N, C-alpha and C positions, 0 to 999 in steps of 0.2 A: 931405444926404449929400454927401460929397466924392469926388473921384477917388481919393484916398488910402484912403478907406473901402472903396471897391471893391477896390483892390489888397489891402488887409489881409484882406478877407473871402476872396478867392481864395486868398491865402496859407494861410488856415486849412483849406481843403478840398483844396488842391494846393500844398503848400509849394514855393516857388520854389527853395529850396536842394536839392531833389531832382532838378532838371533834369539832363539829360545835359551832359557837359563842353563839348560843341560848341554847345550851344543858347543862345538869347538871349531868354528870356521876360522879362516884367516891365512896368512902366510905361515905354513906349518913346517916347511923344510926349505932351506936355501938361503941365499944371500940377496937381500933387497937391492943391492947396488949392481948386481950382475946384469949384463946386457942380454936382451932377448930379441932374436930375429925370427924365431919359429917356435910355436907352442902347440901342444896337443890338448884338445878339449874333450873331456870325458865325464862319465858319471862317477867313476872311481879311479883311484890311483892303485893299480896292481902291477905285478911284474910285467904284464903284457903291455901296459901303457909305457912303462919305463923302457922296455925293449923297443917299442915303436919310436919313442922319443930319441933314443940313442941311434937308431937306424937312420932316422930322417934328419938328425942334427938339431933337434929341438932342445932348448934350454929350460923349458918349463912345461908342467902339466897343470891345466886349470880344471878342477873337478868339482862336482856337486857334493859328494860325500867326503867328509874329512878323513884324510889319510891317518891322522891321529885322533881317535875318538875317545877311547878309554885310556886311563893313565898307563904308561908303560914303565917298567923298571929296568929294561935293558934294550939296547939297539945293537943287534948282532948281525954278522954277515948273513945274507939271505933275507933279512927283514926288509920290507919295502922302503921304509924310511931310511935305513942305513944305506941301501943301495942307491936311493935317489940322491942322498948327500954325497956318496962316493962318486957318482957319475956327474955331479954338479948340476942336477936337474931340480929346479925349484918346484914346490907344490903349493899352489894357491887354491884354497877350497872355500866355496860359498854354499852353505847348506840351508838351514832354516831361514836365514836372511834372504836367500834367493827364492825359497818356496813362496814366501808371502809378498815379495816385492812386485810392484807394478811391472808387467811384462816378464815376470819370473815363471817359475815352474808351474804353479797352478794356472796362471793365465795362459801359458803355452799349451797346457793340457786342454783347457776349454776351447782354445782356438783350434787345436787338432780335432776336437770333437764337433766342431761347427756350431758351438753354442753362442747364444746371446746371453751375456753374463755380467755380473757385477761382483766386486769384492766386498765382503762384509766387514764391518768395523771390528776392532780388536776385542770387543766384549763378546763376540762370537768366535769361539775356538782360537782365541788369541791372534786373529787375523789370518789364520791358515785356511779359511773356508771361502770358496766362491759359490755363488748361486746363480743359476740360469735356466734357460729352456732350450729345447731343440724342436724346431717345427716339424710337425707330421709324425711325432712319436707319442703314442698313447699307452702302450702296453710294455711290461717289463721285458718280454721276449724280444720285442722290436728294439728296445734300447740296448739289450745285450748284443744283438746282431750288429747294430750300428757301431757300438764301441769296438767290437771285434774287428770289423772292417776298417774302421778309421785308424786303429792303433796296431793292426796286425797282431792281435792278442787273443789268447785263450781266456775267455771271460767266465768266471764263476759268479753266480748270482742267486739271490733268494727273492722270490716274488711275493710281495706283501698283499697282492690282490687288489691294489688300488690303482686308479689311472695315474700315469706319469704326468706330473705337472712341473713344478719347480724341482730342479736337480741340484743337490749339493755336490761339490767337487773338492777333494783334497788328495793330492798326488801322494804316492809312496805309501807309508804306513798310517793311513788316516781313517781306518774303519771306526775307531772309537769316537769320531766326530759326528756319527749319525744322529746323536741326540741333539747336537747343536744345529744340524741340518733340519731336523724336525722342528725345532724351536723357531727356525727361520721360515717355516711353512713348506718345507720340501717333502715330497713323497718318494724321492729316490736319492741315493747317495752313490757316487762313483769314487773309487779309490784304487790303490794298488794292491795292498795286502789286507786280508780279512781271515779271521779264524772261524771255525764252525760255530762257536758260541756268539761271535759277532753277527753272523747271519741270522741265528735264532733270535737274538735280542732285537735286531733291527726289524725283522719281520713281525715280531710280536708288537713292536711299537708302531707298526703301520708304515714303515719305510723300506722300500725295495733296495737291497744293497748289492752293489756290483763291484767285483774285484778283478781288475784287468792285469795285474802284475806290477811289481815295484819298478822293474826295468822299463816296461812298456809305458807306464804313466809318467816316467821322468826323463826318458831318453829324448823326449821332444824338446828339452831345453838346450841340447847341444848345438843344434843348428841355429837356434835363436841367439845363443851366446856368440857363436862364430860370426854371425852377421853384425852384431853390435861391436864386438872387438875389432873386426876388420874395418868397420867404418871409423872407429876411433884411432886405430893404429894401422894405416894402409901400407906401411913399409914392413909390417910383420905378417908372416904366413901362419894362419891358424888352421890346424888339421883336426878332423874328428877322430876319436878313438876308433881303431879297427876291430876292437874286441866285440864279439857278439854276446847276446844275452847268455850268461852262464847257467841260467835255469832252463832246463828243457822239459817239455810236456809230452807225455805219451797218451794218446787218446784211444 
């Protein structure tokens, strides 16, 4: 199997042309013709993933966040992209195209939360919003505890004081989608990151907002990708990144 085979398979499950306009997924480092017998699957490509790939003999890292996101004017020793190229480790990244894909990040998050859900059409938050329900949960505190247990996460939330009915879900940095969730009839919104003012605005709009962490709401896709990739390429070994959440919480 080659790096291009990896890219082509990911394109079948999360087409790269469905990405957000500002995004930069794809084969970002490496040689598409290079052979792959082992690959690391991760949220990010950092020096930790490269060190793991080198140690286990992997020829590629498949990541959610693009290793090249903002334009770069130089690639110097010590830079992740430079080191990946030097080591011959290809980097294939699937970001917003994987967020919205069927079976992608948002779907994996809903599954992890035990939700009955549906994907909303593109005229709601450009297709990045799922909506669903969780049986037996009526209050914001109950939902916060449920999220914390399911995702092993420290959950921040603002209670709008309304019963929990339909729940909007957008993994990662999706707090600004609470208005679209409200338009879809949701009284709650679950995401990864939210600012103080996001909480205030959502609460004022009558939507309870829950932020469970960027890492925690997206790491769920790693095992999903490994299962899909392993089924498609049984002769290749796919290994999860060993790196822990870099963001620590003190309570």
